[in-house]
N, C-alpha and C positions, 0 to 999 in steps of 0.2 A: 466847540475849537480843533481847531484843525493841530495833529499832532504834530510831530516836525518827521518825525515813520514818515509822515501821510505827505508832509512836500516832498521828501528826498526824493520819496516814489515817486511825486509829480516833474520836477526838476528833470528827471534821467529819463522820466519817456519826452519827453522837452527836450534831452538832448541827443537819444537814443531813435526817437519816431517810431516805434514797436515794443510794444508789450511786451516782445520776447528779449530782443535785447536788451531791455530794457531789467527788467527783471535779473540776465544772468549777468550783469555790467553787477547787479547791487546781490550777487550771491543770494537769488527767493524766488522761491516758483511765478509765476507767471500768475496763477490765479489768485497769488496772496499780491503780488502788488497791484491786479486789477479791480482786485473787492476794496483793496483800500482802499486806492484812487478815489474809484464809483463810493465807497465814507467820507470822502471830503465832498463828493463835490452833492453830499445826502446835508451835510453839515452844514455849508456853503449854500444851499437852495441854488446851484447854479452850474449845467456843463458847463466842465474846463473842457473835452477831449473828445475831438470827432473821434470815431470811432470808424476807422477805414476796412476797403477790405486788404487793403495793403498795409498797411498800420494807423496809425496814432496820430491825429495834429490838433496842434491846442484851439480852443475856437476866441471870437477875438477878448471875452472876459478870460479865457483863460492862461493869455496871454500877459495880462498882464499882473495877472498872479505869478507864473513863473517867474517873474521876474521880479516881484517882492519876495516872492518865496527865495528866491536865487540868494537874497541879500540877507536873512535869514539866516539862513543858512551860515552864509560868508561868517558870521555875527557870533552866531555861536561856536564856529570855527577858533572865530581872533578870542571869545573868551576862556574855552581849552587852553590855549596857548598859552594868552597872560596869565592863569594859574599856574599852570606848571613854568612858565619861566619866575616865577613871585618863589616858585617853591626852589625852583633854582635846580629842579628837576625836566628840564627840555630835553623829551624824548619823539618823536618821531618820524615821518619823512616830509621834508620843500623839496617841494615839487619845482623844476627847475628847465627853464624852455630856452632856449641856445639856438639864435639861428645854422643849421646847417656848414655853413661857409664860414664857421669858425671854431664850433665846437669842438670838431673831430682833433683838428688842430694847436690845441687847448686845456679842455674842460680836461685831459685823461688825469698832467697832475695837478693840477689845480682840486681835483674832485677829493684826492688822493691827501693834498695841505688839509684840507675841511676837516677829509673822517681825520683823521689826528686831531684839530684845533672844537670838533665837536665829538666828541663818539659816541655818542647817544642817537645825533643826525642821522637818519639817511640822505642821498641827498639824491633825487629823481633826475637824470634830465632827459627830458628828451627837445632832440629835434624840430624843424618846426618854419615854420614859415613868419617872421615875423610879425606880420599885417595880424594873421588868425593866428596867433599866440598874446598880440595884446591883446585880445577878442577875447580866450580860453583866463587869461591873466587878469578880466572883470568879471566877468562870469564864476572865475572861484575854482577856476581845472589849474591853475598853476596859481604858487607865490609868489617867481618870483622869473624877471630875462635876462638876458642881455642879448643886444641887436645893436642891429645901426641905427645911427643916427640921420634924417629926425624923427622923431618922435610928442609926440601931442595928448595934451590933457588936463584936463585941472583935476584930475579925481587919480592919476597915478601923481609917482617921485621918482623925478629922475635922475640919476648921480653918473655925470660925462667921467671915463675910466682912463681912459689911453685913445689916441689916434695910430691910421694902419697904416702906412703905407698898399698903394697899390700898380703892379709890375706888369709890365705890358713882355708877352714872351713870343717869343716863333719858334716855326720847326725849320729842321738842320735843310729842309731846301728853299725854303724863304730868298731872295733876297739878301732881305735883311738878319739872315742870322751872323753874318763875318762881320759882319758893318760896329767897328766901337759905337759908334752913335748916327742918332739920323735925326734928319728935320720934322718939322707934321708936312709938309709938301712930300717926301718919302713915303707920308701916309694915307694920301689923297687916295677914295675909292679903297685901300682894304678892306678885306674881310674883319670882322668883329665876331668871334664864337659867345654865346651867357648861356645864362638860365635861365628858364621861361619867363614869362611876365608875369605872374607871381612875387616872386623872390626879389628884393632889394639891389641884387646884383642883377640885374636886368637893367634895373631904369640907369645904375653910373655903368652900364656898356652904352647906353648909349649914350649919355652925356656925352662919354670920350669919344664917339665915334661923331658927335657931332661936333665936338672941338676939333678934336682934325681929323676931318674930310672924309672918313671912315664912313663904311657902312657896317650893319647889327645882320650876321649872317641868319635869316629866318627859319631858315629851311632844316639847321642841325637847334636844334635847341637841347642844355644839357643837364642832369638830372643832380648833377654834382660837379666838383671844384674837382675832381677826380676826373672825372667820364669828358669835361674841359679839355682838362690838362690833356689829356690823349687822344684825343678832338686835335686839337691842334700839333700834337705832335705824329701825326700824320696822316698834314698838310691838308687840312679845311680849313685853316683860317688863322689866324690870332691868337691866343686869350691877354684876359685882364688877370690878373691873380695877388689875393690877398697876402701880405709881406710873411706873413704869420704859416699859412699853407705852405708857400718853397721854404724856406725855412724850415721844413715838419722830414718827417721821413717820407709821407705818403707820395710826395716829388722825388724823389731822389729815381728814382727810376725814368723819371722823362726825359726826352733828350733834347729838352724847346731852352732857350738860354731869355735872359732877361737884353730887353730891345731898351737903350737908352735915350728919350724924343728930347734935345735941345729945348729948354721953353718953357719943359711941358710938365706935369706933374701931377698924380691924384692921391690921394686918401679916404678915407674912411674914420669916424667915430664909432666909434661903441660903445652903450654906456648897458649899465645894471637899471633895469624899471622895476616898481614892488608899487602894490595898492599901499594912497594915501594913506593914515590912518592904521594901517598895521599895526600891529602887540610886536611883529617880530622885528619893527624897523630898525633900532642898532646892528640889530642882528646885524642884517639884509647887510649895511653899507659896511659891517663891519667885512665878510666874506667879497662887495663889494671892491674896495680899496686892497684884500688879499688876490683877487684876480688883475689888480692895473699893475700890481709889485710882479705880477706875472708878465701882464705882457712885456710890460716895462722893459726889466729881465731878458728877454726871450731878444726885446726888437734895441736896444745900447749898441746893439755889435751896430746896426744897419743905420747908425745917423740921423733917426730921429726922435722928433721932439718925444719928454717924455707924459706931457700930459697936454689937452687937447685946448 
C-alpha cells in the first residue's frame, strides 16, 4: 500500500514536472524522491511517471492516480485541522489567494487585525490570477481566496462580501480632464487601458468599452493597477480603476482625475471562496466578514452600497 509520503512525492512531481524541482520544494534529495516514486510504481504494478530528458510527465493512469492522491492529501490535512480545532490549539498557516487588483490596497490592515484575532495562525497571502488561484484552491495549494465574481462550482463555498465601484480616470492633457461630467458620446472611440487578458479586470475593461463605445488599447497591457495608472497619467489613454485603489496611498502621486459619466456606472462584487466541507469553514466565514467590514468602512465615505 502506498504511504502518504510517497503520495506527497508523486503530487509534487506532477506540480513541478521535474524531479529536481519537486525535490527542492519538499526539501529532500532528488535520489530520495526518485526512489520513493519508483517504489510506489512497483507497489501499484504500473508506470505512473514518464521520465523524459527535460523532466517528468504523468502517464495516463498516473494522471488519475495523482488526482486521487491529491484528494487524499487534502483529506489528511483536513483531519489534522479538525483535531487542532477540537483541542483549541489551531496553529499553522492559512494560504490566502488574493487578486492583485485588490490585495495590496485592502489586505495589509486586514491581516494585522486577523493576526490579533488568531495569534497562532499565520496568514500567507499570495497575489495571483483568480481563475488560476481557483484551480490552486481545488488542488489544495490554497485554503481561502478573495476574488471578483462571478465564480462557480459545486465544490466551493462562495460568500459575497462587498461591491466596489469602478472609476474612469483621465490624464491632465486629455480634453475631458477639466470637465465636471461627460456623456457617453464624449467617450466614443476613446482608448481604455487594461491588464493582460488573464485578469478579470481585462474583461471589465472590455465590457466598459462596449458600453461606452470606446476601444481597448491592446498595444499597452499593464502588469498592475499602478502601471495602468502611470500609463494613463502619461497620456496613453483612460484607465478603469477600482475605488479601493483610488483611496489608497498607491494612487496618491498620480495626476489623473476621475471622470463622471452621465447615466453610467460600473462596479464589481468581491467574494471569499473556500473548499466546501473544509474543517475551517466557520473560521473562514469569520475571516470573510472581517474583510467585508474593513472594506465597507473604507468605502462608506464614497456612497457605495454596503452589501452586494
